[in-house]
Each structure stands twice: as structure tokens, then as C-alpha cells.
C-alpha positions as CSV (number, residue, x, y, z in Angstrom):
1,M,109.2,109.3,77.9
2,T,106.3,111.0,79.6
3,D,105.9,111.1,83.4
4,E,102.8,108.9,83.0
5,A,104.7,106.3,81.0
6,T,107.6,106.4,83.6
7,E,105.0,105.9,86.4
8,R,103.5,102.9,84.7
9,M,106.9,101.4,84.1
10,T,107.8,102.0,87.8
11,D,104.5,100.4,89.0
12,S,105.1,97.5,86.6
13,T,108.6,97.0,87.8
14,A,107.6,97.1,91.5
15,I,104.9,94.5,90.9
16,E,107.3,92.2,89.1
17,V,110.0,92.6,91.8
18,G,107.4,92.4,94.5
19,A,106.2,89.0,93.2
20,Q,109.7,87.7,93.6
21,L,110.1,89.2,97.1
22,T,107.0,88.0,98.9
23,D,108.5,84.7,100.1
24,P,110.0,84.1,102.6
25,P,108.6,86.7,105.1
26,L,110.8,89.3,106.8
27,P,113.3,89.4,108.4
28,W,115.6,87.9,105.8
29,E,118.9,86.3,106.7
30,A,122.0,85.9,104.5
31,A,120.6,82.8,102.6
32,Q,117.5,84.8,101.5
33,I,119.5,87.9,100.6
34,M,121.9,85.8,98.4
35,R,118.8,84.6,96.4
36,I,118.3,88.2,95.3
37,I,121.8,89.8,95.0
38,P,125.0,88.4,93.5
39,H,127.3,89.3,96.3
40,R,129.0,86.6,98.5
41,Y,131.3,86.7,101.5
42,P,133.4,88.8,102.1
43,F,131.4,91.2,99.9
44,L,128.0,90.3,101.1
45,L,127.8,93.4,103.3
46,I,124.3,92.9,104.5
47,D,123.4,90.5,107.3
48,R,119.7,90.9,107.6
49,V,116.8,92.7,105.8
50,L,114.4,94.1,108.4
51,E,111.9,96.1,106.4
52,L,111.0,96.2,102.8
53,E,108.5,98.3,100.8
54,V,109.0,97.1,97.3
55,G,110.0,99.8,94.9
56,K,110.2,102.4,97.8
57,R,112.6,101.5,100.6
58,V,114.5,98.9,102.4
59,V,116.1,98.7,105.9
60,A,118.9,96.3,106.5
61,I,121.7,95.7,109.0
62,K,125.4,94.7,108.9
63,G,126.9,93.5,112.1
64,V,130.5,94.7,112.1
65,T,132.8,92.2,113.7
66,A,136.5,92.4,114.6
67,N,137.4,89.2,112.7
68,E,136.5,90.7,109.3
69,P,139.6,90.9,106.9
70,Q,139.6,94.7,106.5
71,F,140.4,95.2,110.2
72,T,143.9,93.6,110.0
73,G,145.2,96.6,108.1
74,H,142.7,99.4,108.7
75,F,144.1,100.3,111.2
76,P,146.3,98.0,113.4
77,G,145.5,98.7,117.0
78,R,142.5,100.9,116.1
79,P,140.3,99.0,113.7
80,I,137.9,101.2,111.8
81,M,135.4,100.2,109.1
82,P,136.8,101.5,105.8
83,G,134.5,104.2,104.3
84,V,135.0,102.6,100.9
85,L,133.3,99.4,102.2
86,M,130.4,101.4,103.6
87,V,130.0,103.0,100.2
88,A,130.2,99.6,98.5
89,L,127.0,98.8,100.3
90,F,125.4,101.0,97.6
91,A,126.3,101.3,94.0
92,G,127.1,104.3,91.7
93,I,127.5,107.1,94.3
94,D,126.8,110.8,94.3
95,D,126.8,113.3,97.1
96,C,128.5,111.0,99.6
97,R,129.2,112.3,103.1
98,F,131.0,110.4,106.0
99,R,129.8,111.6,109.4
100,R,131.3,109.2,111.9
101,T,133.7,106.2,112.2
102,V,132.3,102.7,112.4
103,L,134.1,100.3,114.8
104,P,134.0,96.6,115.4
105,G,131.0,95.8,117.6
106,D,128.9,98.5,115.9
107,T,125.8,97.6,114.0
108,L,125.2,99.6,110.8
109,R,121.5,100.3,110.1
110,I,121.1,100.9,106.4
111,E,118.0,102.6,105.1
112,V,117.5,103.1,101.4
113,T,114.7,105.2,100.0
114,V,114.0,104.8,96.2
115,E,113.6,108.1,94.4
116,K,113.3,106.8,90.9
117,L,112.8,103.3,89.5
118,S,112.4,102.0,86.0
119,R,112.7,98.6,84.4
120,L,116.6,98.7,84.1
121,F,117.7,101.7,86.3
122,G,117.1,103.1,89.7
123,K,118.1,106.0,91.9
124,A,117.9,106.0,95.7
125,R,119.0,107.9,98.8
126,M,120.9,105.9,101.4
127,V,121.7,106.5,105.0
128,A,123.8,104.2,107.2
129,S,123.7,104.9,111.0
130,V,125.0,103.5,114.2
131,D,122.7,103.9,117.3
132,G,120.8,106.7,115.5
133,E,123.9,108.6,114.5
134,V,124.5,108.9,110.8
135,A,127.8,107.3,109.7
136,V,127.5,107.8,105.9
137,E,124.9,109.1,103.5
138,A,124.8,109.2,99.8
139,T,122.6,109.2,96.7
140,L,123.1,106.0,94.6
141,S,122.3,105.0,91.1
142,F,122.1,101.4,90.1
143,I,121.4,99.1,87.1
144,I,118.8,96.3,87.3
145,P,120.3,93.5,85.2
146,R,118.0,92.0,82.5
147,D,119.5,88.6,83.2
148,Q,118.6,88.0,86.8
149,S,120.4,84.7,86.7
150,I,123.6,86.5,87.8
151,A,121.8,87.0,91.1
152,G,120.3,83.6,91.3
153,G,117.0,84.7,89.7
154,P,115.4,83.8,86.4
155,A,117.4,84.2,83.2
156,A,116.2,86.9,80.8
157,P,114.1,85.5,77.9
158,S,116.2,85.2,74.7
159,G,115.8,88.1,72.4
160,E,114.6,90.5,75.1
161,T,115.5,94.1,74.5
162,D,115.6,97.3,76.6
163,G,112.4,98.4,74.7
């Protein structure tokens, strides 16, 4: 595929996604987030979307509270947000670096910058920080499902191909 064709596909994807993401206005709370992604508690690891540039970047937050189930065993007497859960905020992960522990009472600020986006695939750089200090950073790859009904969106038309 030529760079020009990839660019057209990226623009087209952003327009399609953007049309679905214009209502309601930001910030989004859990109910709006669950209209877009398939995750539910306890794996809905995003509490609020603060900023959105469709096809480019998103900024969201996760309030870390002591009553979350992972803290009963990680670690008793000194609860720490498991790194694997911070990484689960993303998707397929490359070049992941943990920089600081995350504790109950912290607020994770998650910023994702899209580096590549096509109709069914994307690649982005993610940084999660607490009070301006990086907690974890990684490059992530993700699949955009054809059948959006798994995330509460419209089902794919029958017979649709990857084309």
C-alpha cells in the first residue's frame, strides 16, 4: 500500500470514528466510555476521558482507590498498583518501561498519541503519569474490530471484508 493510500485510509477512519465520538461532549464518564470500549468493572480501567483528538491522541484518568480487588494481595500492608494492570490499560505492548510505583490515592493521567492508524489496526505511544512523574510508558499496537457491536457500537455489515 502506498503512503498516499495509507493516509487516505487513516483520514477516512478518523472521520468515521470521529462521527461516533462527537456526542456527548467531553469530559466523558464511565457510561460514555463503556459505549465505545467493551471493558466492564473491574477491567474498565479508565474513569474519565478529558481530551480527545480523533485519530491522534486521548488523555484519560484512572482514580486508584484502596478498595480495588488487586490491593488485597499486592501487597498486604503496602498496596501497590500492579504493573500488569497499568499495561492492561493499553493493548499489544512493546518497549514498556516502569518508572515509579502507583499507590492508592494516586490519580493516573494516561496520554496516548496515535502514531499509525488504519481501518483495522493502530499503533500508539502511551505514557501514564502521577503528578507529572512518569509511572509507565510503552508503545502499543491494537486491532480495531470490524464488528463494533462487541463494544456497544454498530454491527459490521454482513459480507464485509478487510478489503
